[in-house]
DSSP file (Angstrom, degrees, kcal/mol; ACC not computed):
  #  RESIDUE AA STRUCTURE BP1 BP2  ACC     N-H-->O    O-->H-N    N-H-->O    O-->H-N    TCO  KAPPA ALPHA  PHI   PSI    X-CA   Y-CA   Z-CA
    1    1 A M              0   0    0      0, 0.0    87,-0.1     0, 0.0     2,-0.1   0.000 360.0 360.0 360.0 142.8    4.7  -14.9   -5.6
    2    2 A A        -     0   0    0      1,-0.1    85,-0.0    85,-0.1    86,-0.0  -0.356 360.0-108.8 -69.7 148.2    5.3  -13.7   -2.1
    3    3 A D        -     0   0    0      1,-0.1   101,-0.1    -2,-0.1     2,-0.1  -0.643  39.1-112.4 -75.2 130.6    4.1  -15.8    0.8
    4    4 A P        -     0   0    0      0, 0.0    99,-0.1     0, 0.0    -1,-0.1  -0.420  24.8-141.9 -64.7 135.5    1.1  -14.3    2.5
    5    5 A T        -     0   0    0     97,-0.2    99,-0.5    -2,-0.1     3,-0.1  -0.853  26.7-110.7 -94.7 130.8    1.8  -13.0    6.0
    6    6 A P        -     0   0    0      0, 0.0    99,-0.1     0, 0.0    -1,-0.1  -0.179  48.0 -79.2 -58.4 155.1   -1.0  -13.6    8.4
    7    7 A R        -     0   0    0     96,-0.1     2,-0.1    97,-0.1    98,-0.0  -0.337  52.0-140.8 -55.9 127.5   -2.9  -10.5    9.5
    8    8 A V        -     0   0    0      1,-0.2     3,-0.1    -3,-0.1    -1,-0.1  -0.362  36.7 -69.2 -84.5 170.3   -0.9   -8.9   12.3
    9    9 A E        -     0   0    0      1,-0.1    -1,-0.2    -2,-0.1     3,-0.1  -0.136  68.6 -82.0 -56.7 157.9   -2.4   -7.3   15.4
   10   10 A P        -     0   0    0      0, 0.0    -1,-0.1     0, 0.0    32,-0.1  -0.122  59.7 -78.4 -59.9 158.8   -4.5   -4.2   14.8
   11   11 A A        -     0   0    0      1,-0.1     4,-0.0    -3,-0.1    29,-0.0  -0.331  38.6-163.5 -58.6 137.4   -2.7   -0.8   14.5
   12   12 A A        -     0   0    0      1,-0.2    -1,-0.1    -3,-0.1     3,-0.0   0.630  66.5  -4.2-100.0 -17.8   -1.7    0.5   18.0
   13   13 A C  S >  S-     0   0    0      4,-0.0     3,-1.6     0, 0.0     4,-0.4  -0.962  95.6 -57.3-163.1 169.6   -1.1    4.2   17.1
   14   14 A P  T 3  S+     0   0    0      0, 0.0    -2,-0.1     0, 0.0    26,-0.0  -0.278 121.1  16.7 -57.4 145.2   -1.0    6.5   14.1
   15   15 A N  T 3  S+     0   0    0      2,-0.2    61,-0.4     1,-0.1     3,-0.2   0.574  94.6 110.3  67.4  12.9    1.4    5.5   11.3
   16   16 A D  S <  S+     0   0    0     -3,-1.6    61,-2.1     1,-0.3    60,-1.5   0.918  84.3  17.7 -80.4 -47.3    1.7    2.0   12.7
   17   17 A V  E     -a   77   0A   0     -4,-0.4    24,-2.7    59,-0.2    25,-0.5  -0.991  66.1-168.1-131.3 125.2   -0.2    0.2    9.9
   18   18 A W  E     -aB  78  40A   0     59,-2.5    61,-3.0    -2,-0.4     2,-0.4  -0.942  10.6-150.8-110.4 135.1   -0.8    1.6    6.4
   19   19 A A  E     -aB  79  39A   0     20,-2.7    20,-2.6    -2,-0.4     2,-0.4  -0.889  10.9-161.8-105.0 134.2   -3.3   -0.1    4.1
   20   20 A L  E     + B   0  38A   0     59,-2.9    61,-0.4    -2,-0.4     2,-0.3  -0.918  18.6 153.6-116.6 140.2   -2.8    0.1    0.3
   21   21 A D  E     - B   0  37A   0     16,-1.8    16,-2.9    -2,-0.4     2,-0.3  -0.986  32.3-121.2-158.9 161.1   -5.3   -0.5   -2.4
   22   22 A F  E     - B   0  36A   0     -2,-0.3     2,-0.3    14,-0.2    14,-0.2  -0.789  14.6-165.6-106.2 148.9   -6.1    0.4   -6.0
   23   23 A Q  E     - B   0  35A   0     12,-2.2    12,-2.7    -2,-0.3     2,-0.4  -0.949  11.6-153.2-123.7 149.9   -9.2    2.0   -7.4
   24   24 A F  E     + B   0  34A   0     -2,-0.3     2,-0.3    10,-0.2    10,-0.2  -0.964  25.4 142.2-128.0 143.1  -10.0    2.0  -11.2
   25   25 A D  E     - B   0  33A   0      8,-2.4     8,-3.1    -2,-0.4     2,-0.3  -0.869  33.4-125.9-155.3-174.0  -12.0    4.4  -13.2
   26   26 A S  E     - B   0  32A   0      6,-0.3     6,-0.2    -2,-0.3     2,-0.1  -0.986  18.1-121.9-143.4 155.3  -12.0    6.1  -16.6
   27   27 A D    >   -     0   0    0      4,-2.2     3,-2.2    -2,-0.3     6,-0.0  -0.236  46.4 -85.8 -86.5-177.2  -12.2    9.6  -17.9
   28   28 A Y  T 3  S+     0   0    0      1,-0.3    -1,-0.1     2,-0.1    -2,-0.0   0.641 129.5  56.5 -69.4 -12.1  -14.8   11.0  -20.3
   29   29 A H  T 3  S-     0   0    0      2,-0.1    -1,-0.3     3,-0.0     3,-0.1   0.431 120.0-108.9 -92.2  -1.3  -12.7    9.8  -23.2
   30   30 A G    <   +     0   0    0     -3,-2.2     2,-0.2     1,-0.3    -2,-0.1   0.515  69.2 146.9  87.0   5.1  -12.7    6.3  -21.9
   31   31 A R        -     0   0    0      1,-0.1    -4,-2.2    -5,-0.0    -1,-0.3  -0.552  52.5-108.0 -76.7 140.3   -9.0    6.3  -20.9
   32   32 A S  E     -B   26   0A   0     -2,-0.2     2,-0.4    -6,-0.2    -6,-0.3  -0.359  28.8-163.2 -69.4 143.3   -8.2    4.2  -17.8
   33   33 A I  E     -B   25   0A   0     -8,-3.1    -8,-2.4    -2,-0.1     2,-0.4  -0.999   2.7-166.9-126.4 129.4   -7.4    5.9  -14.5
   34   34 A K  E     -BC  24  52A   0     18,-3.1    18,-2.3    -2,-0.4     2,-0.5  -0.970   3.3-168.0-118.7 131.2   -5.7    3.9  -11.8
   35   35 A V  E     -BC  23  51A   0    -12,-2.7   -12,-2.2    -2,-0.4     2,-0.6  -0.977   9.5-157.8-122.7 127.8   -5.4    5.3   -8.2
   36   36 A C  E     -BC  22  50A   0     14,-2.7    14,-1.5    -2,-0.5     2,-0.3  -0.929  18.6-166.4-103.5 117.0   -3.3    3.9   -5.4
   37   37 A N  E     -BC  21  49A   0    -16,-2.9   -16,-1.8    -2,-0.6     2,-0.4  -0.788   9.7-159.4-104.8 145.9   -4.6    4.9   -2.1
   38   38 A V  E     -BC  20  48A   0     10,-2.5     9,-2.1    -2,-0.3    10,-1.3  -0.993  12.0-174.2-126.2 125.4   -2.9    4.7    1.3
   39   39 A M  E     -BC  19  46A   0    -20,-2.6   -20,-2.7    -2,-0.4     2,-0.7  -0.910  26.6-128.0-118.6 144.6   -4.9    4.7    4.5
   40   40 A D  E  >  -B   18   0A   0      5,-2.9     4,-2.2    -2,-0.4     5,-0.4  -0.835  19.1-153.7 -86.8 118.7   -3.7    4.8    8.2
   41   41 A E  T  4 S+     0   0    0    -24,-2.7    -1,-0.1    -2,-0.7   -23,-0.1   0.781  88.9  50.8 -68.6 -26.0   -5.6    1.9    9.8
   42   42 A F  T  4 S+     0   0    0    -25,-0.5    -1,-0.2   -29,-0.3   -24,-0.1   0.951 125.3  23.4 -75.9 -49.6   -5.5    3.5   13.3
   43   43 A T  T  4 S-     0   0    0    -30,-0.1    -2,-0.2     2,-0.1    -1,-0.1   0.622  94.7-132.4 -90.7 -14.2   -6.8    6.9   12.4
   44   44 A R     <  +     0   0    0     -4,-2.2     2,-0.3     1,-0.3    -3,-0.2   0.686  55.3 152.7  63.6  21.0   -8.7    5.9    9.2
   45   45 A E        -     0   0    0     -5,-0.4    -5,-2.9     1,-0.0     2,-0.8  -0.606  52.7-125.6 -81.3 137.6   -7.0    8.9    7.7
   46   46 A H  E     -C   39   0A   0     -2,-0.3    -7,-0.2    -7,-0.2     3,-0.1  -0.772  32.5-179.3 -80.1 110.9   -6.3    8.9    3.9
   47   47 A V  E     -     0   0A   0     -9,-2.1     2,-0.3    -2,-0.8    -8,-0.2   0.627  52.0 -27.4 -96.2 -14.2   -2.6    9.7    4.0
   48   48 A G  E     -C   38   0A   0    -10,-1.3   -10,-2.5     2,-0.0     2,-0.3  -0.941  49.2-169.4 175.2 165.2   -1.8    9.8    0.3
   49   49 A F  E     -C   37   0A   0     -2,-0.3     2,-0.3   -12,-0.2   -12,-0.2  -0.982   9.7-152.7-159.5 162.6   -2.5    8.7   -3.2
   50   50 A T  E     -C   36   0A   0    -14,-1.5   -14,-2.7    -2,-0.3     2,-0.4  -0.986  13.1-163.4-137.9 146.4   -1.1    8.7   -6.7
   51   51 A A  E     +C   35   0A   0     -2,-0.3     2,-0.3   -16,-0.2   -16,-0.2  -0.992  24.9 130.3-133.3 138.4   -3.1    8.5   -9.9
   52   52 A D  E     -C   34   0A   0    -18,-2.3   -18,-3.1    -2,-0.4     3,-0.1  -0.957  66.9 -93.5-167.5 175.5   -2.1    7.7  -13.4
   53   53 A S  S    S+     0   0    0     -2,-0.3     2,-0.3     1,-0.2    -1,-0.1   0.832 115.1  16.3 -73.0 -30.2   -3.0    5.5  -16.4
   54   54 A T        -     0   0    0    -20,-0.1     2,-0.4    -3,-0.1    -1,-0.2  -0.995  66.1-168.2-138.6 144.2   -0.6    2.9  -15.1
   55   55 A I        -     0   0    0     -2,-0.3     2,-0.1    -3,-0.1    30,-0.1  -0.971  12.6-174.5-133.8 117.9    1.1    2.5  -11.7
   56   56 A D     >  -     0   0    0     -2,-0.4     4,-1.8     1,-0.0     3,-0.3  -0.414  44.6 -88.6-102.9-177.7    3.9    0.1  -11.2
   57   57 A A  H  > S+     0   0    0      1,-0.2     4,-2.5     2,-0.2     5,-0.2   0.861 125.3  56.7 -60.9 -37.6    5.8   -1.1   -8.1
   58   58 A A  H  > S+     0   0    0      1,-0.2     4,-2.3     2,-0.2    -1,-0.2   0.890 106.9  49.5 -62.7 -38.5    8.3    1.7   -8.5
   59   59 A A  H  > S+     0   0    0     -3,-0.3     4,-2.3     2,-0.2    -1,-0.2   0.867 109.7  51.7 -67.5 -36.4    5.5    4.3   -8.4
   60   60 A V  H  X S+     0   0    0     -4,-1.8     4,-2.5     2,-0.2    -2,-0.2   0.926 110.9  47.6 -64.6 -44.6    4.1    2.6   -5.3
   61   61 A V  H  X S+     0   0    0     -4,-2.5     4,-2.5     2,-0.2    -2,-0.2   0.905 110.8  51.5 -63.0 -41.9    7.5    2.8   -3.5
   62   62 A E  H  X S+     0   0    0     -4,-2.3     4,-2.3     2,-0.2    -1,-0.2   0.917 109.9  50.0 -61.4 -42.8    7.9    6.4   -4.5
   63   63 A L  H  X S+     0   0    0     -4,-2.3     4,-2.5     1,-0.2    -2,-0.2   0.934 111.4  48.2 -59.7 -47.4    4.4    7.2   -3.0
   64   64 A L  H  X S+     0   0    0     -4,-2.5     4,-2.7     1,-0.2    -2,-0.2   0.888 110.7  51.4 -62.6 -39.1    5.3    5.4    0.2
   65   65 A D  H  X S+     0   0    0     -4,-2.5     4,-2.4     2,-0.2    -1,-0.2   0.916 110.4  48.7 -63.1 -43.1    8.7    7.3    0.4
   66   66 A V  H  X S+     0   0    0     -4,-2.3     4,-2.6     2,-0.2    -2,-0.2   0.935 113.8  46.1 -62.8 -46.5    6.9   10.6    0.0
   67   67 A I  H  X S+     0   0    0     -4,-2.5     4,-2.4     1,-0.2     6,-0.2   0.928 112.6  50.1 -63.6 -44.7    4.3    9.8    2.6
   68   68 A A  H  X>S+     0   0    0     -4,-2.7     4,-1.2     1,-0.2     5,-1.1   0.894 111.8  48.8 -61.2 -39.8    6.9    8.6    5.1
   69   69 A C  H  <5S+     0   0    0     -4,-2.4     3,-0.3     2,-0.2    -2,-0.2   0.927 112.6  47.4 -65.1 -45.0    9.0   11.7    4.5
   70   70 A E  H  <5S+     0   0    0     -4,-2.6    -2,-0.2     1,-0.2    -1,-0.2   0.865 118.6  40.8 -63.3 -36.6    5.9   14.0    5.1
   71   71 A R  H  <5S-     0   0    0     -4,-2.4    -1,-0.2     2,-0.2    -2,-0.2   0.542 108.2-122.7 -92.9  -8.6    4.9   12.1    8.2
   72   72 A G  T  <5S+     0   0    0     -4,-1.2     2,-0.3    -3,-0.3    -3,-0.2   0.579  80.6  48.9  80.6   9.3    8.5   11.7    9.6
   73   73 A Q  S   <S-     0   0    0     -5,-1.1    -2,-0.2    -6,-0.2    -1,-0.1  -0.977  74.5-115.2-168.9 160.0    8.4    7.9    9.8
   74   74 A R        -     0   0    0     -2,-0.3     2,-0.1     1,-0.1    -9,-0.0  -0.623  42.1-102.6 -93.0 159.8    7.6    4.7    8.0
   75   75 A P        -     0   0    0      0, 0.0   -59,-0.2     0, 0.0   -58,-0.2  -0.426  15.4-132.2 -77.0 160.0    4.8    2.3    9.1
   76   76 A R  S    S+     0   0    0    -60,-1.5    25,-2.9   -61,-0.4     2,-0.4   0.836  93.8  23.0 -73.9 -35.2    5.6   -0.8   11.0
   77   77 A V  E     -ad  17 101A   0    -61,-2.1   -59,-2.5    23,-0.2     2,-0.5  -0.988  60.9-160.1-135.0 139.7    3.3   -2.7    8.7
   78   78 A V  E     -ad  18 102A   0     23,-2.7    25,-2.5    -2,-0.4     2,-0.4  -0.994  18.1-159.9-114.9 127.8    1.9   -2.2    5.2
   79   79 A R  E     +ad  19 103A   0    -61,-3.0   -59,-2.9    -2,-0.5     2,-0.3  -0.900  26.8 136.7-110.8 133.6   -1.2   -4.2    4.5
   80   80 A M  E     - d   0 104A   0     23,-2.1    25,-3.0    -2,-0.4   -59,-0.1  -0.957  48.8 -92.3-160.9 172.8   -2.3   -5.0    0.9
   81   81 A D        -     0   0    0    -61,-0.4   -61,-0.0    -2,-0.3     5,-0.0  -0.165  50.8 -92.3 -83.9-172.3   -3.7   -7.6   -1.4
   82   82 A N        +     0   0    0     23,-0.3     5,-0.1    22,-0.1   -80,-0.1  -0.027  69.5 147.5 -95.0  31.1   -1.5   -9.9   -3.6
   83   83 A G    >>  -     0   0    0      1,-0.1     4,-1.7     3,-0.1     3,-1.1  -0.258  62.2-109.3 -64.2 155.6   -1.5   -7.7   -6.7
   84   84 A P  T 34 S+     0   0    0      0, 0.0     4,-0.3     0, 0.0    -1,-0.1   0.805 118.1  55.4 -59.8 -31.2    1.6   -7.7   -8.8
   85   85 A E  T 34 S+     0   0    0      1,-0.2     6,-0.2     2,-0.1     3,-0.2   0.811 112.3  44.0 -69.0 -28.3    2.6   -4.2   -7.8
   86   86 A F  T <4 S+     0   0    0     -3,-1.1    -1,-0.2     1,-0.2    -4,-0.1   0.730 112.0  48.4 -92.0 -24.6    2.5   -5.2   -4.1
   87   87 A I  S  < S+     0   0    0     -4,-1.7    -1,-0.2    -5,-0.1    -2,-0.1   0.321  87.2 123.2 -96.9   9.4    4.3   -8.6   -4.3
   88   88 A S  S  > S-     0   0    0     -4,-0.3     4,-2.0    -3,-0.2     5,-0.1  -0.220  73.4-121.3 -71.0 158.0    7.2   -7.2   -6.4
   89   89 A K  H  > S+     0   0    0      1,-0.2     4,-2.6     2,-0.2     5,-0.2   0.802 111.9  63.6 -65.9 -29.7   10.8   -7.4   -5.4
   90   90 A T  H  > S+     0   0    0      2,-0.2     4,-1.8     1,-0.2    -1,-0.2   0.938 108.0  39.2 -60.8 -47.9   10.9   -3.6   -5.6
   91   91 A L  H  > S+     0   0    0     -6,-0.2     4,-2.5     2,-0.2    -1,-0.2   0.858 113.1  56.3 -71.9 -35.2    8.4   -3.3   -2.7
   92   92 A Q  H  X S+     0   0    0     -4,-2.0     4,-2.2     2,-0.2    -2,-0.2   0.911 108.3  48.4 -60.9 -41.6   10.0   -6.2   -0.8
   93   93 A S  H  X S+     0   0    0     -4,-2.6     4,-1.2     2,-0.2    -2,-0.2   0.909 110.5  50.9 -64.3 -42.6   13.3   -4.3   -0.9
   94   94 A W  H >X S+     0   0    0     -4,-1.8     3,-0.6     1,-0.2     4,-0.5   0.937 112.6  46.3 -60.0 -46.6   11.7   -1.1    0.3
   95   95 A A  H ><>S+     0   0    0     -4,-2.5     5,-2.9     1,-0.2     3,-0.8   0.871 108.6  55.7 -64.6 -37.8   10.1   -2.9    3.2
   96   96 A A  H ><5S+     0   0    0     -4,-2.2     3,-0.8     1,-0.2    -1,-0.2   0.742  88.6  77.5 -69.2 -23.4   13.3   -4.7    4.1
   97   97 A E  H <<5S+     0   0    0     -4,-1.2    -1,-0.2    -3,-0.6    -2,-0.2   0.869 118.0  12.1 -55.8 -39.1   15.2   -1.5    4.5
   98   98 A E  T <<5S-     0   0    0     -3,-0.8    -1,-0.3    -4,-0.5    -2,-0.2   0.013 113.0-101.6-129.3  27.3   13.7   -0.8    7.9
   99   99 A E  T < 5 +     0   0    0     -3,-0.8     2,-0.3     1,-0.2    -3,-0.2   0.838  56.2 174.2  56.6  39.1   12.1   -4.2    8.5
  100  100 A T      < -     0   0    0     -5,-2.9     2,-0.3    -6,-0.2   -23,-0.2  -0.617  31.0-124.0 -72.2 132.9    8.6   -3.1    7.6
  101  101 A V  E     -d   77   0A   0    -25,-2.9   -23,-2.7    -2,-0.3     2,-0.7  -0.640  13.3-147.1 -81.7 133.6    6.2   -6.1    7.7
  102  102 A Q  E     -d   78   0A   0     -2,-0.3     2,-0.6   -25,-0.2   -97,-0.2  -0.906  16.3-170.1 -99.7 110.7    4.3   -6.8    4.5
  103  103 A A  E     -d   79   0A   0    -25,-2.5   -23,-2.1    -2,-0.7     2,-0.4  -0.907   7.8-154.6-105.2 116.8    0.9   -8.3    5.5
  104  104 A F  E     -d   80   0A   0     -2,-0.6   -23,-0.2   -99,-0.5   -22,-0.1  -0.760  13.7-127.6 -97.0 134.8   -1.0   -9.7    2.6
  105  105 A I        -     0   0    0    -25,-3.0   -23,-0.3    -2,-0.4     3,-0.1  -0.615  37.0-105.7 -74.7 131.7   -4.8   -9.9    2.6
  106  106 A P    >   -     0   0    0      0, 0.0     3,-1.8     0, 0.0     6,-0.2  -0.327  45.7 -93.2 -59.3 139.4   -5.9  -13.5    1.7
  107  107 A P  T 3  S+     0   0    0      0, 0.0    -3,-0.0     0, 0.0   -26,-0.0  -0.253 110.5  14.3 -54.7 136.1   -7.3  -13.7   -1.9
  108  108 A G  T 3  S+     0   0    0     -3,-0.1     3,-0.1     1,-0.1    -3,-0.0   0.606 105.4  95.0  75.7  12.5  -11.0  -13.3   -2.0
  109  109 A Q    X   +     0   0    0     -3,-1.8     3,-2.0     1,-0.1    -1,-0.1  -0.485  37.4 159.9-131.7  63.2  -11.2  -12.0    1.6
  110  110 A P  T 3   +     0   0    0      0, 0.0    -1,-0.1     0, 0.0    -5,-0.0   0.681  66.0  74.9 -64.0 -16.8  -11.2   -8.1    1.3
  111  111 A W  T 3         0   0    0      1,-0.3    -2,-0.0    -3,-0.1    -6,-0.0   0.650 360.0 360.0 -70.4 -11.5  -12.7   -7.7    4.8
  112  112 A H    <         0   0    0     -3,-2.0    -1,-0.3    -6,-0.2    -3,-0.0   0.465 360.0 360.0 -77.6 360.0   -9.2   -8.6    6.2
């Protein structure tokens, strides 16, 4: 499991810190729907999402790449909980490419 990084200073400008989180729902047939949302912490803008029955670390990285391409830059920090998709080596490698900081929210403290 990845070591949690303490909360870094607040976002200083747009695209500085992106927060990632999952939402879960089901369709009218009872099939699970998983949504990965990405928010810009400075502007509070919803910058992207992906939805599917399952979303793994590779899908999260693909989502981040698409958003970074659309916005012309990667964030300095990505903030998320310690879910398996977020602590994966796949996401760690993506973050390391341009020294993006992975800031993990402490378990049981979603207000962080």
